[in-house]
PDB file of the backbone (N, CA, C, O) and the ligand in Angstrom, with CONECT records:
HET     ZN  A 101       1
ATOM      1  N   MET A   1       2.970  25.118  10.305  1.00  0.00           N
ATOM      2  CA  MET A   1       2.074  25.134   9.163  1.00  0.00           C
ATOM      3  C   MET A   1       2.382  26.341   8.286  1.00  0.00           C
ATOM      4  O   MET A   1       2.553  27.454   8.783  1.00  0.00           O
ATOM      5  N   LYS A   2       2.451  26.109   6.982  1.00  0.00           N
ATOM      6  CA  LYS A   2       2.713  27.205   6.069  1.00  0.00           C
ATOM      7  C   LYS A   2       1.405  27.770   5.516  1.00  0.00           C
ATOM      8  O   LYS A   2       0.536  27.029   5.057  1.00  0.00           O
ATOM      9  N   VAL A   3       1.287  29.082   5.568  1.00  0.00           N
ATOM     10  CA  VAL A   3       0.064  29.759   5.141  1.00  0.00           C
ATOM     11  C   VAL A   3       0.438  30.774   4.069  1.00  0.00           C
ATOM     12  O   VAL A   3       1.400  31.522   4.243  1.00  0.00           O
ATOM     13  N   PRO A   4      -0.307  30.818   2.960  1.00  0.00           N
ATOM     14  CA  PRO A   4       0.005  31.811   1.928  1.00  0.00           C
ATOM     15  C   PRO A   4      -0.304  33.233   2.414  1.00  0.00           C
ATOM     16  O   PRO A   4      -1.205  33.440   3.226  1.00  0.00           O
ATOM     17  N   LYS A   5       0.449  34.195   1.910  1.00  0.00           N
ATOM     18  CA  LYS A   5       0.275  35.587   2.336  1.00  0.00           C
ATOM     19  C   LYS A   5      -1.047  36.164   1.828  1.00  0.00           C
ATOM     20  O   LYS A   5      -1.701  36.944   2.520  1.00  0.00           O
ATOM     21  N   ASN A   6      -1.429  35.776   0.623  1.00  0.00           N
ATOM     22  CA  ASN A   6      -2.687  36.264   0.060  1.00  0.00           C
ATOM     23  C   ASN A   6      -3.614  35.096  -0.217  1.00  0.00           C
ATOM     24  O   ASN A   6      -3.182  34.029  -0.653  1.00  0.00           O
ATOM     25  N   THR A   7      -4.905  35.316   0.044  1.00  0.00           N
ATOM     26  CA  THR A   7      -5.879  34.270  -0.228  1.00  0.00           C
ATOM     27  C   THR A   7      -7.203  34.906  -0.660  1.00  0.00           C
ATOM     28  O   THR A   7      -7.492  36.055  -0.324  1.00  0.00           O
ATOM     29  N   MET A   8      -7.997  34.146  -1.407  1.00  0.00           N
ATOM     30  CA  MET A   8      -9.305  34.643  -1.813  1.00  0.00           C
ATOM     31  C   MET A   8     -10.322  34.230  -0.747  1.00  0.00           C
ATOM     32  O   MET A   8     -10.373  33.071  -0.334  1.00  0.00           O
ATOM     33  N   SER A   9     -11.124  35.193  -0.314  1.00  0.00           N
ATOM     34  CA  SER A   9     -12.139  34.904   0.690  1.00  0.00           C
ATOM     35  C   SER A   9     -13.300  35.866   0.531  1.00  0.00           C
ATOM     36  O   SER A   9     -13.192  36.907  -0.117  1.00  0.00           O
ATOM     37  N   LEU A  10     -14.437  35.481   1.155  1.00  0.00           N
ATOM     38  CA  LEU A  10     -15.630  36.325   1.039  1.00  0.00           C
ATOM     39  C   LEU A  10     -15.507  37.545   1.948  1.00  0.00           C
ATOM     40  O   LEU A  10     -15.234  37.419   3.142  1.00  0.00           O
ATOM     41  N   CYS A  11     -15.711  38.714   1.372  1.00  0.00           N
ATOM     42  CA  CYS A  11     -15.707  39.936   2.168  1.00  0.00           C
ATOM     43  C   CYS A  11     -17.158  40.352   2.416  1.00  0.00           C
ATOM     44  O   CYS A  11     -17.892  40.608   1.462  1.00  0.00           O
ATOM     45  N   PRO A  12     -17.583  40.423   3.685  1.00  0.00           N
ATOM     46  CA  PRO A  12     -18.976  40.785   3.981  1.00  0.00           C
ATOM     47  C   PRO A  12     -19.301  42.230   3.601  1.00  0.00           C
ATOM     48  O   PRO A  12     -20.458  42.560   3.341  1.00  0.00           O
ATOM     49  N   ARG A  13     -18.291  43.082   3.568  1.00  0.00           N
ATOM     50  CA  ARG A  13     -18.547  44.481   3.229  1.00  0.00           C
ATOM     51  C   ARG A  13     -18.647  44.663   1.708  1.00  0.00           C
ATOM     52  O   ARG A  13     -19.524  45.371   1.213  1.00  0.00           O
ATOM     53  N   CYS A  14     -17.728  44.008   0.976  1.00  0.00           N
ATOM     54  CA  CYS A  14     -17.781  44.079  -0.494  1.00  0.00           C
ATOM     55  C   CYS A  14     -18.851  43.142  -1.046  1.00  0.00           C
ATOM     56  O   CYS A  14     -19.257  43.281  -2.200  1.00  0.00           O
ATOM     57  N   LYS A  15     -19.311  42.194  -0.241  1.00  0.00           N
ATOM     58  CA  LYS A  15     -20.320  41.189  -0.595  1.00  0.00           C
ATOM     59  C   LYS A  15     -19.895  40.322  -1.777  1.00  0.00           C
ATOM     60  O   LYS A  15     -20.735  39.888  -2.566  1.00  0.00           O
ATOM     61  N   LYS A  16     -18.605  40.072  -1.898  1.00  0.00           N
ATOM     62  CA  LYS A  16     -18.095  39.167  -2.918  1.00  0.00           C
ATOM     63  C   LYS A  16     -16.713  38.667  -2.502  1.00  0.00           C
ATOM     64  O   LYS A  16     -16.144  39.137  -1.517  1.00  0.00           O
ATOM     65  N   HIS A  17     -16.185  37.718  -3.255  1.00  0.00           N
ATOM     66  CA  HIS A  17     -14.862  37.203  -2.954  1.00  0.00           C
ATOM     67  C   HIS A  17     -13.790  38.193  -3.395  1.00  0.00           C
ATOM     68  O   HIS A  17     -13.768  38.631  -4.545  1.00  0.00           O
ATOM     69  N   THR A  18     -12.917  38.534  -2.481  1.00  0.00           N
ATOM     70  CA  THR A  18     -11.818  39.443  -2.784  1.00  0.00           C
ATOM     71  C   THR A  18     -10.524  38.842  -2.244  1.00  0.00           C
ATOM     72  O   THR A  18     -10.537  37.833  -1.538  1.00  0.00           O
ATOM     73  N   GLU A  19      -9.417  39.474  -2.587  1.00  0.00           N
ATOM     74  CA  GLU A  19      -8.135  38.997  -2.088  1.00  0.00           C
ATOM     75  C   GLU A  19      -7.881  39.535  -0.677  1.00  0.00           C
ATOM     76  O   GLU A  19      -8.025  40.730  -0.418  1.00  0.00           O
ATOM     77  N   PHE A  20      -7.506  38.636   0.220  1.00  0.00           N
ATOM     78  CA  PHE A  20      -7.219  39.000   1.609  1.00  0.00           C
ATOM     79  C   PHE A  20      -5.745  38.780   1.900  1.00  0.00           C
ATOM     80  O   PHE A  20      -5.142  37.815   1.431  1.00  0.00           O
ATOM     81  N   THR A  21      -5.181  39.680   2.672  1.00  0.00           N
ATOM     82  CA  THR A  21      -3.798  39.524   3.131  1.00  0.00           C
ATOM     83  C   THR A  21      -3.822  38.920   4.532  1.00  0.00           C
ATOM     84  O   THR A  21      -4.548  39.396   5.405  1.00  0.00           O
ATOM     85  N   ILE A  22      -3.035  37.883   4.743  1.00  0.00           N
ATOM     86  CA  ILE A  22      -3.015  37.218   6.037  1.00  0.00           C
ATOM     87  C   ILE A  22      -1.850  37.730   6.875  1.00  0.00           C
ATOM     88  O   ILE A  22      -0.707  37.786   6.421  1.00  0.00           O
ATOM     89  N   SER A  23      -2.171  38.100   8.105  1.00  0.00           N
ATOM     90  CA  SER A  23      -1.134  38.449   9.069  1.00  0.00           C
ATOM     91  C   SER A  23      -1.492  37.771  10.384  1.00  0.00           C
ATOM     92  O   SER A  23      -2.559  37.168  10.501  1.00  0.00           O
ATOM     93  N   ILE A  24      -0.627  37.864  11.353  1.00  0.00           N
ATOM     94  CA  ILE A  24      -0.873  37.223  12.646  1.00  0.00           C
ATOM     95  C   ILE A  24      -1.494  38.222  13.604  1.00  0.00           C
ATOM     96  O   ILE A  24      -0.995  39.337  13.757  1.00  0.00           O
ATOM     97  N   TYR A  25      -2.597  37.819  14.257  1.00  0.00           N
ATOM     98  CA  TYR A  25      -3.245  38.682  15.234  1.00  0.00           C
ATOM     99  C   TYR A  25      -2.382  38.772  16.484  1.00  0.00           C
ATOM    100  O   TYR A  25      -1.912  37.755  16.994  1.00  0.00           O
ATOM    101  N   LYS A  26      -2.178  39.973  16.973  1.00  0.00           N
ATOM    102  CA  LYS A  26      -1.421  40.162  18.209  1.00  0.00           C
ATOM    103  C   LYS A  26      -2.266  40.925  19.217  1.00  0.00           C
ATOM    104  O   LYS A  26      -3.044  41.814  18.871  1.00  0.00           O
ATOM    105  N   LYS A  27      -2.085  40.547  20.466  1.00  0.00           N
ATOM    106  CA  LYS A  27      -2.819  41.186  21.546  1.00  0.00           C
ATOM    107  C   LYS A  27      -2.499  42.674  21.616  1.00  0.00           C
ATOM    108  O   LYS A  27      -1.359  43.082  21.396  1.00  0.00           O
ATOM    109  N   GLY A  28      -3.491  43.466  21.916  1.00  0.00           N
ATOM    110  CA  GLY A  28      -3.277  44.896  22.062  1.00  0.00           C
ATOM    111  C   GLY A  28      -2.671  45.235  23.413  1.00  0.00           C
ATOM    112  O   GLY A  28      -2.491  44.359  24.260  1.00  0.00           O
ATOM    113  N   LYS A  29      -2.362  46.488  23.608  1.00  0.00           N
ATOM    114  CA  LYS A  29      -1.753  46.913  24.862  1.00  0.00           C
ATOM    115  C   LYS A  29      -2.800  46.857  25.975  1.00  0.00           C
ATOM    116  O   LYS A  29      -3.971  47.169  25.756  1.00  0.00           O
ATOM    117  N   LYS A  30      -2.360  46.453  27.179  1.00  0.00           N
ATOM    118  CA  LYS A  30      -3.275  46.388  28.313  1.00  0.00           C
ATOM    119  C   LYS A  30      -3.644  47.801  28.755  1.00  0.00           C
ATOM    120  O   LYS A  30      -2.798  48.694  28.800  1.00  0.00           O
ATOM    121  N   ARG A  31      -4.929  47.987  29.082  1.00  0.00           N
ATOM    122  CA  ARG A  31      -5.357  49.294  29.556  1.00  0.00           C
ATOM    123  C   ARG A  31      -5.130  49.344  31.061  1.00  0.00           C
ATOM    124  O   ARG A  31      -5.646  48.503  31.798  1.00  0.00           O
ATOM    125  N   THR A  32      -4.369  50.316  31.514  1.00  0.00           N
ATOM    126  CA  THR A  32      -4.017  50.381  32.930  1.00  0.00           C
ATOM    127  C   THR A  32      -5.185  50.825  33.795  1.00  0.00           C
ATOM    128  O   THR A  32      -5.174  50.607  35.007  1.00  0.00           O
ATOM    129  N   LEU A  33      -6.189  51.442  33.195  1.00  0.00           N
ATOM    130  CA  LEU A  33      -7.327  51.926  33.976  1.00  0.00           C
ATOM    131  C   LEU A  33      -8.571  51.064  33.801  1.00  0.00           C
ATOM    132  O   LEU A  33      -9.659  51.468  34.212  1.00  0.00           O
ATOM    133  N   ALA A  34      -8.432  49.874  33.193  1.00  0.00           N
ATOM    134  CA  ALA A  34      -9.567  48.957  33.083  1.00  0.00           C
ATOM    135  C   ALA A  34      -9.921  48.440  34.474  1.00  0.00           C
ATOM    136  O   ALA A  34      -9.050  48.324  35.336  1.00  0.00           O
ATOM    137  N   GLU A  35     -11.216  48.125  34.698  1.00  0.00           N
ATOM    138  CA  GLU A  35     -11.684  47.743  36.038  1.00  0.00           C
ATOM    139  C   GLU A  35     -10.902  46.558  36.594  1.00  0.00           C
ATOM    140  O   GLU A  35     -10.490  46.580  37.754  1.00  0.00           O
ATOM    141  N   GLY A  36     -10.693  45.520  35.776  1.00  0.00           N
ATOM    142  CA  GLY A  36      -9.971  44.338  36.231  1.00  0.00           C
ATOM    143  C   GLY A  36      -8.542  44.655  36.618  1.00  0.00           C
ATOM    144  O   GLY A  36      -8.024  44.134  37.605  1.00  0.00           O
ATOM    145  N   GLN A  37      -7.917  45.501  35.843  1.00  0.00           N
ATOM    146  CA  GLN A  37      -6.530  45.885  36.124  1.00  0.00           C
ATOM    147  C   GLN A  37      -6.436  46.712  37.398  1.00  0.00           C
ATOM    148  O   GLN A  37      -5.495  46.551  38.176  1.00  0.00           O
ATOM    149  N   ARG A  38      -7.402  47.595  37.616  1.00  0.00           N
ATOM    150  CA  ARG A  38      -7.427  48.416  38.831  1.00  0.00           C
ATOM    151  C   ARG A  38      -7.625  47.537  40.059  1.00  0.00           C
ATOM    152  O   ARG A  38      -6.982  47.739  41.090  1.00  0.00           O
ATOM    153  N   ARG A  39      -8.547  46.531  39.935  1.00  0.00           N
ATOM    154  CA  ARG A  39      -8.826  45.604  41.040  1.00  0.00           C
ATOM    155  C   ARG A  39      -7.569  44.800  41.360  1.00  0.00           C
ATOM    156  O   ARG A  39      -7.228  44.592  42.524  1.00  0.00           O
ATOM    157  N   TYR A  40      -6.888  44.355  40.309  1.00  0.00           N
ATOM    158  CA  TYR A  40      -5.668  43.572  40.465  1.00  0.00           C
ATOM    159  C   TYR A  40      -4.575  44.397  41.144  1.00  0.00           C
ATOM    160  O   TYR A  40      -3.878  43.909  42.034  1.00  0.00           O
ATOM    161  N   ASP A  41      -4.436  45.635  40.719  1.00  0.00           N
ATOM    162  CA  ASP A  41      -3.444  46.520  41.319  1.00  0.00           C
ATOM    163  C   ASP A  41      -3.740  46.765  42.799  1.00  0.00           C
ATOM    164  O   ASP A  41      -2.827  46.837  43.621  1.00  0.00           O
ATOM    165  N   ARG A  42      -5.039  46.894  43.131  1.00  0.00           N
ATOM    166  CA  ARG A  42      -5.455  47.099  44.511  1.00  0.00           C
ATOM    167  C   ARG A  42      -5.072  45.884  45.353  1.00  0.00           C
ATOM    168  O   ARG A  42      -4.577  46.020  46.471  1.00  0.00           O
ATOM    169  N   LYS A  43      -5.314  44.669  44.786  1.00  0.00           N
ATOM    170  CA  LYS A  43      -5.002  43.433  45.500  1.00  0.00           C
ATOM    171  C   LYS A  43      -3.500  43.262  45.691  1.00  0.00           C
ATOM    172  O   LYS A  43      -3.057  42.709  46.697  1.00  0.00           O
ATOM    173  N   LYS A  44      -2.732  43.730  44.739  1.00  0.00           N
ATOM    174  CA  LYS A  44      -1.286  43.551  44.780  1.00  0.00           C
ATOM    175  C   LYS A  44      -0.616  44.499  45.774  1.00  0.00           C
ATOM    176  O   LYS A  44       0.547  44.316  46.133  1.00  0.00           O
ATOM    177  N   ARG A  45      -1.353  45.500  46.207  1.00  0.00           N
ATOM    178  CA  ARG A  45      -0.757  46.498  47.099  1.00  0.00           C
ATOM    179  C   ARG A  45      -0.460  45.911  48.481  1.00  0.00           C
ATOM    180  O   ARG A  45      -1.106  44.959  48.919  1.00  0.00           O
ATOM    181  N   GLY A  46       0.501  46.482  49.137  1.00  0.00           N
ATOM    182  CA  GLY A  46       0.804  46.102  50.518  1.00  0.00           C
ATOM    183  C   GLY A  46       1.603  44.822  50.639  1.00  0.00           C
ATOM    184  O   GLY A  46       2.262  44.395  49.691  1.00  0.00           O
ATOM    185  N   TYR A  47       1.541  44.211  51.815  1.00  0.00           N
ATOM    186  CA  TYR A  47       2.271  42.979  52.067  1.00  0.00           C
ATOM    187  C   TYR A  47       1.486  41.803  51.517  1.00  0.00           C
ATOM    188  O   TYR A  47       0.317  41.940  51.156  1.00  0.00           O
ATOM    189  N   GLY A  48       2.138  40.638  51.455  1.00  0.00           N
ATOM    190  CA  GLY A  48       1.452  39.438  51.008  1.00  0.00           C
ATOM    191  C   GLY A  48       1.945  38.986  49.655  1.00  0.00           C
ATOM    192  O   GLY A  48       2.642  39.707  48.941  1.00  0.00           O
ATOM    193  N   SER A  49       1.558  37.763  49.324  1.00  0.00           N
ATOM    194  CA  SER A  49       2.030  37.169  48.079  1.00  0.00           C
ATOM    195  C   SER A  49       1.122  37.542  46.919  1.00  0.00           C
ATOM    196  O   SER A  49       0.239  38.393  47.038  1.00  0.00           O
ATOM    197  N   GLN A  50       1.362  36.889  45.808  1.00  0.00           N
ATOM    198  CA  GLN A  50       0.543  37.060  44.605  1.00  0.00           C
ATOM    199  C   GLN A  50      -0.912  36.723  44.943  1.00  0.00           C
ATOM    200  O   GLN A  50      -1.180  35.596  45.360  1.00  0.00           O
ATOM    201  N   PRO A  51      -1.854  37.643  44.782  1.00  0.00           N
ATOM    202  CA  PRO A  51      -3.242  37.389  45.189  1.00  0.00           C
ATOM    203  C   PRO A  51      -3.977  36.390  44.307  1.00  0.00           C
ATOM    204  O   PRO A  51      -4.875  35.689  44.772  1.00  0.00           O
ATOM    205  N   LYS A  52      -3.597  36.325  43.036  1.00  0.00           N
ATOM    206  CA  LYS A  52      -4.243  35.362  42.145  1.00  0.00           C
ATOM    207  C   LYS A  52      -3.182  34.385  41.680  1.00  0.00           C
ATOM    208  O   LYS A  52      -2.056  34.776  41.372  1.00  0.00           O
ATOM    209  N   GLU A  53      -3.547  33.101  41.629  1.00  0.00           N
ATOM    210  CA  GLU A  53      -2.535  32.099  41.287  1.00  0.00           C
ATOM    211  C   GLU A  53      -2.067  32.258  39.841  1.00  0.00           C
ATOM    212  O   GLU A  53      -2.847  32.590  38.949  1.00  0.00           O
ATOM    213  N   VAL A  54      -0.778  32.011  39.638  1.00  0.00           N
ATOM    214  CA  VAL A  54      -0.205  32.043  38.302  1.00  0.00           C
ATOM    215  C   VAL A  54      -0.212  30.614  37.781  1.00  0.00           C
ATOM    216  O   VAL A  54       0.345  29.718  38.415  1.00  0.00           O
ATOM    217  N   PHE A  55      -0.837  30.399  36.635  1.00  0.00           N
ATOM    218  CA  PHE A  55      -0.993  29.054  36.095  1.00  0.00           C
ATOM    219  C   PHE A  55       0.319  28.536  35.516  1.00  0.00           C
ATOM    220  O   PHE A  55       0.900  29.147  34.620  1.00  0.00           O
ATOM    221  N   HIS A  56       0.775  27.400  36.044  1.00  0.00           N
ATOM    222  CA  HIS A  56       2.057  26.853  35.591  1.00  0.00           C
ATOM    223  C   HIS A  56       1.927  25.487  34.948  1.00  0.00           C
ATOM    224  O   HIS A  56       2.735  25.128  34.091  1.00  0.00           O
ATOM    225  N   LYS A  57       0.899  24.699  35.357  1.00  0.00           N
ATOM    226  CA  LYS A  57       0.802  23.300  34.932  1.00  0.00           C
ATOM    227  C   LYS A  57       0.137  23.137  33.575  1.00  0.00           C
ATOM    228  O   LYS A  57      -0.794  22.347  33.418  1.00  0.00           O
ATOM    229  N   ASN A  58       0.606  23.866  32.629  1.00  0.00           N
ATOM    230  CA  ASN A  58      -0.008  23.786  31.304  1.00  0.00           C
ATOM    231  C   ASN A  58       0.452  22.516  30.594  1.00  0.00           C
ATOM    232  O   ASN A  58       1.647  22.314  30.377  1.00  0.00           O
ATOM    233  N   ALA A  59      -0.505  21.665  30.237  1.00  0.00           N
ATOM    234  CA  ALA A  59      -0.162  20.400  29.591  1.00  0.00           C
ATOM    235  C   ALA A  59       0.037  20.570  28.094  1.00  0.00           C
ATOM    236  O   ALA A  59       0.724  19.778  27.449  1.00  0.00           O
ATOM    237  N   LYS A  60      -0.576  21.614  27.555  1.00  0.00           N
ATOM    238  CA  LYS A  60      -0.517  21.807  26.104  1.00  0.00           C
ATOM    239  C   LYS A  60       0.790  22.484  25.694  1.00  0.00           C
ATOM    240  O   LYS A  60       1.239  23.439  26.326  1.00  0.00           O
ATOM    241  N   ILE A  61       1.374  21.976  24.644  1.00  0.00           N
ATOM    242  CA  ILE A  61       2.656  22.498  24.184  1.00  0.00           C
ATOM    243  C   ILE A  61       2.439  23.581  23.122  1.00  0.00           C
ATOM    244  O   ILE A  61       3.089  24.627  23.134  1.00  0.00           O
ATOM    245  N   ASN A  62       1.527  23.306  22.223  1.00  0.00           N
ATOM    246  CA  ASN A  62       1.334  24.206  21.090  1.00  0.00           C
ATOM    247  C   ASN A  62       0.241  25.232  21.369  1.00  0.00           C
ATOM    248  O   ASN A  62      -0.699  24.982  22.123  1.00  0.00           O
ATOM    249  N   LYS A  63       0.390  26.368  20.751  1.00  0.00           N
ATOM    250  CA  LYS A  63      -0.583  27.433  20.926  1.00  0.00           C
ATOM    251  C   LYS A  63      -1.356  27.657  19.637  1.00  0.00           C
ATOM    252  O   LYS A  63      -0.880  27.379  18.537  1.00  0.00           O
ATOM    253  N   LYS A  64      -2.553  28.163  19.815  1.00  0.00           N
ATOM    254  CA  LYS A  64      -3.349  28.498  18.635  1.00  0.00           C
ATOM    255  C   LYS A  64      -2.954  29.902  18.184  1.00  0.00           C
ATOM    256  O   LYS A  64      -2.945  30.844  18.976  1.00  0.00           O
ATOM    257  N   THR A  65      -2.635  30.021  16.919  1.00  0.00           N
ATOM    258  CA  THR A  65      -2.306  31.325  16.366  1.00  0.00           C
ATOM    259  C   THR A  65      -3.512  31.812  15.574  1.00  0.00           C
ATOM    260  O   THR A  65      -4.028  31.088  14.722  1.00  0.00           O
ATOM    261  N   THR A  66      -3.958  33.012  15.844  1.00  0.00           N
ATOM    262  CA  THR A  66      -5.109  33.540  15.133  1.00  0.00           C
ATOM    263  C   THR A  66      -4.653  34.315  13.905  1.00  0.00           C
ATOM    264  O   THR A  66      -3.955  35.320  14.037  1.00  0.00           O
ATOM    265  N   PRO A  67      -5.038  33.861  12.705  1.00  0.00           N
ATOM    266  CA  PRO A  67      -4.711  34.637  11.511  1.00  0.00           C
ATOM    267  C   PRO A  67      -5.671  35.820  11.382  1.00  0.00           C
ATOM    268  O   PRO A  67      -6.865  35.702  11.659  1.00  0.00           O
ATOM    269  N   LEU A  68      -5.139  36.938  10.967  1.00  0.00           N
ATOM    270  CA  LEU A  68      -5.954  38.131  10.755  1.00  0.00           C
ATOM    271  C   LEU A  68      -5.982  38.418   9.264  1.00  0.00           C
ATOM    272  O   LEU A  68      -4.948  38.660   8.642  1.00  0.00           O
ATOM    273  N   LEU A  69      -7.187  38.387   8.700  1.00  0.00           N
ATOM    274  CA  LEU A  69      -7.335  38.580   7.263  1.00  0.00           C
ATOM    275  C   LEU A  69      -7.804  39.997   6.973  1.00  0.00           C
ATOM    276  O   LEU A  69      -8.779  40.465   7.562  1.00  0.00           O
ATOM    277  N   THR A  70      -7.124  40.666   6.083  1.00  0.00           N
ATOM    278  CA  THR A  70      -7.476  42.043   5.723  1.00  0.00           C
ATOM    279  C   THR A  70      -7.833  42.095   4.245  1.00  0.00           C
ATOM    280  O   THR A  70      -7.059  41.664   3.391  1.00  0.00           O
ATOM    281  N   CYS A  71      -9.025  42.633   3.954  1.00  0.00           N
ATOM    282  CA  CYS A  71      -9.486  42.766   2.563  1.00  0.00           C
ATOM    283  C   CYS A  71      -8.630  43.813   1.854  1.00  0.00           C
ATOM    284  O   CYS A  71      -8.415  44.913   2.363  1.00  0.00           O
ATOM    285  N   SER A  72      -8.146  43.443   0.665  1.00  0.00           N
ATOM    286  CA  SER A  72      -7.270  44.361  -0.064  1.00  0.00           C
ATOM    287  C   SER A  72      -8.059  45.463  -0.761  1.00  0.00           C
ATOM    288  O   SER A  72      -7.487  46.465  -1.190  1.00  0.00           O
ATOM    289  N   VAL A  73      -9.381  45.277  -0.875  1.00  0.00           N
ATOM    290  CA  VAL A  73     -10.208  46.281  -1.557  1.00  0.00           C
ATOM    291  C   VAL A  73     -10.690  47.357  -0.584  1.00  0.00           C
ATOM    292  O   VAL A  73     -10.483  48.548  -0.816  1.00  0.00           O
ATOM    293  N   CYS A  74     -11.343  46.926   0.521  1.00  0.00           N
ATOM    294  CA  CYS A  74     -11.938  47.906   1.433  1.00  0.00           C
ATOM    295  C   CYS A  74     -11.248  47.955   2.795  1.00  0.00           C
ATOM    296  O   CYS A  74     -11.549  48.838   3.599  1.00  0.00           O
ATOM    297  N   GLY A  75     -10.336  47.031   3.071  1.00  0.00           N
ATOM    298  CA  GLY A  75      -9.635  47.048   4.345  1.00  0.00           C
ATOM    299  C   GLY A  75     -10.377  46.383   5.482  1.00  0.00           C
ATOM    300  O   GLY A  75      -9.978  46.515   6.639  1.00  0.00           O
ATOM    301  N   PHE A  76     -11.465  45.661   5.175  1.00  0.00           N
ATOM    302  CA  PHE A  76     -12.231  44.946   6.199  1.00  0.00           C
ATOM    303  C   PHE A  76     -11.367  43.864   6.809  1.00  0.00           C
ATOM    304  O   PHE A  76     -10.671  43.135   6.102  1.00  0.00           O
ATOM    305  N   LYS A  77     -11.418  43.762   8.148  1.00  0.00           N
ATOM    306  CA  LYS A  77     -10.595  42.758   8.831  1.00  0.00           C
ATOM    307  C   LYS A  77     -11.472  41.676   9.433  1.00  0.00           C
ATOM    308  O   LYS A  77     -12.522  41.960  10.008  1.00  0.00           O
ATOM    309  N   LYS A  78     -11.032  40.431   9.295  1.00  0.00           N
ATOM    310  CA  LYS A  78     -11.731  39.329   9.945  1.00  0.00           C
ATOM    311  C   LYS A  78     -10.719  38.304  10.408  1.00  0.00           C
ATOM    312  O   LYS A  78      -9.586  38.254   9.929  1.00  0.00           O
ATOM    313  N   TYR A  79     -11.160  37.484  11.359  1.00  0.00           N
ATOM    314  CA  TYR A  79     -10.266  36.495  11.925  1.00  0.00           C
ATOM    315  C   TYR A  79     -10.445  35.169  11.223  1.00  0.00           C
ATOM    316  O   TYR A  79     -11.554  34.799  10.839  1.00  0.00           O
ATOM    317  N   GLY A  80      -9.339  34.453  11.059  1.00  0.00           N
ATOM    318  CA  GLY A  80      -9.391  33.129  10.473  1.00  0.00           C
ATOM    319  C   GLY A  80      -9.421  32.087  11.568  1.00  0.00           C
ATOM    320  O   GLY A  80      -9.395  32.418  12.753  1.00  0.00           O
ATOM    321  N   ARG A  81      -9.476  30.820  11.171  1.00  0.00           N
ATOM    322  CA  ARG A  81      -9.506  29.724  12.128  1.00  0.00           C
ATOM    323  C   ARG A  81      -8.140  29.052  12.148  1.00  0.00           C
ATOM    324  O   ARG A  81      -7.433  29.035  11.140  1.00  0.00           O
ATOM    325  N   SER A  82      -7.773  28.501  13.298  1.00  0.00           N
ATOM    326  CA  SER A  82      -6.509  27.783  13.354  1.00  0.00           C
ATOM    327  C   SER A  82      -6.560  26.649  14.363  1.00  0.00           C
ATOM    328  O   SER A  82      -7.343  26.683  15.313  1.00  0.00           O
ATOM    329  N   GLN A  83      -5.729  25.656  14.152  1.00  0.00           N
ATOM    330  CA  GLN A  83      -5.597  24.548  15.090  1.00  0.00           C
ATOM    331  C   GLN A  83      -4.371  24.818  15.958  1.00  0.00           C
ATOM    332  O   GLN A  83      -3.651  25.798  15.771  1.00  0.00           O
ATOM    333  N   ARG A  84      -4.162  23.914  16.912  1.00  0.00           N
ATOM    334  CA  ARG A  84      -2.949  24.001  17.732  1.00  0.00           C
ATOM    335  C   ARG A  84      -1.792  23.535  16.876  1.00  0.00           C
ATOM    336  O   ARG A  84      -1.710  22.357  16.527  1.00  0.00           O
ATOM    337  N   ILE A  85      -0.914  24.428  16.542  1.00  0.00           N
ATOM    338  CA  ILE A  85       0.230  24.067  15.714  1.00  0.00           C
ATOM    339  C   ILE A  85       1.506  24.615  16.332  1.00  0.00           C
ATOM    340  O   ILE A  85       1.503  25.611  17.056  1.00  0.00           O
ATOM    341  N   LYS A  86       2.597  23.926  16.017  1.00  0.00           N
ATOM    342  CA  LYS A  86       3.895  24.307  16.575  1.00  0.00           C
ATOM    343  C   LYS A  86       4.364  25.629  15.977  1.00  0.00           C
ATOM    344  O   LYS A  86       4.851  26.507  16.689  1.00  0.00           O
ATOM    345  N   LYS A  87       4.213  25.756  14.683  1.00  0.00           N
ATOM    346  CA  LYS A  87       4.780  26.914  13.998  1.00  0.00           C
ATOM    347  C   LYS A  87       3.805  27.432  12.951  1.00  0.00           C
ATOM    348  O   LYS A  87       3.328  26.678  12.102  1.00  0.00           O
ATOM    349  N   PHE A  88       3.515  28.721  13.019  1.00  0.00           N
ATOM    350  CA  PHE A  88       2.618  29.356  12.057  1.00  0.00           C
ATOM    351  C   PHE A  88       3.470  30.241  11.166  1.00  0.00           C
ATOM    352  O   PHE A  88       4.020  31.250  11.608  1.00  0.00           O
ATOM    353  N   GLU A  89       3.569  29.846   9.901  1.00  0.00           N
ATOM    354  CA  GLU A  89       4.487  30.534   9.001  1.00  0.00           C
ATOM    355  C   GLU A  89       3.722  31.115   7.806  1.00  0.00           C
ATOM    356  O   GLU A  89       2.955  30.412   7.147  1.00  0.00           O
ATOM    357  N   ILE A  90       3.941  32.401   7.541  1.00  0.00           N
ATOM    358  CA  ILE A  90       3.307  33.026   6.373  1.00  0.00           C
ATOM    359  C   ILE A  90       4.302  32.999   5.227  1.00  0.00           C
ATOM    360  O   ILE A  90       5.407  33.532   5.326  1.00  0.00           O
ATOM    361  N   VAL A  91       3.886  32.366   4.134  1.00  0.00           N
ATOM    362  CA  VAL A  91       4.779  32.189   2.991  1.00  0.00           C
ATOM    363  C   VAL A  91       4.385  33.130   1.873  1.00  0.00           C
ATOM    364  O   VAL A  91       3.221  33.177   1.477  1.00  0.00           O
ATOM    365  N   THR A  92       5.336  33.871   1.368  1.00  0.00           N
ATOM    366  CA  THR A  92       5.078  34.751   0.218  1.00  0.00           C
ATOM    367  C   THR A  92       5.374  33.970  -1.059  1.00  0.00           C
ATOM    368  O   THR A  92       6.505  33.553  -1.306  1.00  0.00           O
ATOM    369  N   ALA A  93       4.343  33.785  -1.851  1.00  0.00           N
ATOM    370  CA  ALA A  93       4.529  33.058  -3.106  1.00  0.00           C
ATOM    371  C   ALA A  93       3.558  33.576  -4.161  1.00  0.00           C
ATOM    372  O   ALA A  93       3.557  33.089  -5.291  1.00  0.00           O
TER     373      ALA A  93
HETATM  374 ZN    ZN A 101     -13.795  44.173   1.158  1.00  0.00          ZN2+
END
């Protein structure tokens, strides 16, 4: 799916329609000291196999890409909506 780089959308901070720049949302870095990560590391210690199953039987081929919209006036960020699509392409026009 082709998505324009800039779009007009409502900014809750500016309280009016402003121009938003679209980029792709990416996951942040995992925190090594988060409780879940510490628990997982504890389980992984010592002998034995993988303590939690790794999911392999995924029937879905396409992934949902989350667009991240940034207000060009105040820098407010919000997430857009997306369907399951093969390719998420940002087009500059
Ligand atoms: Zn704004």
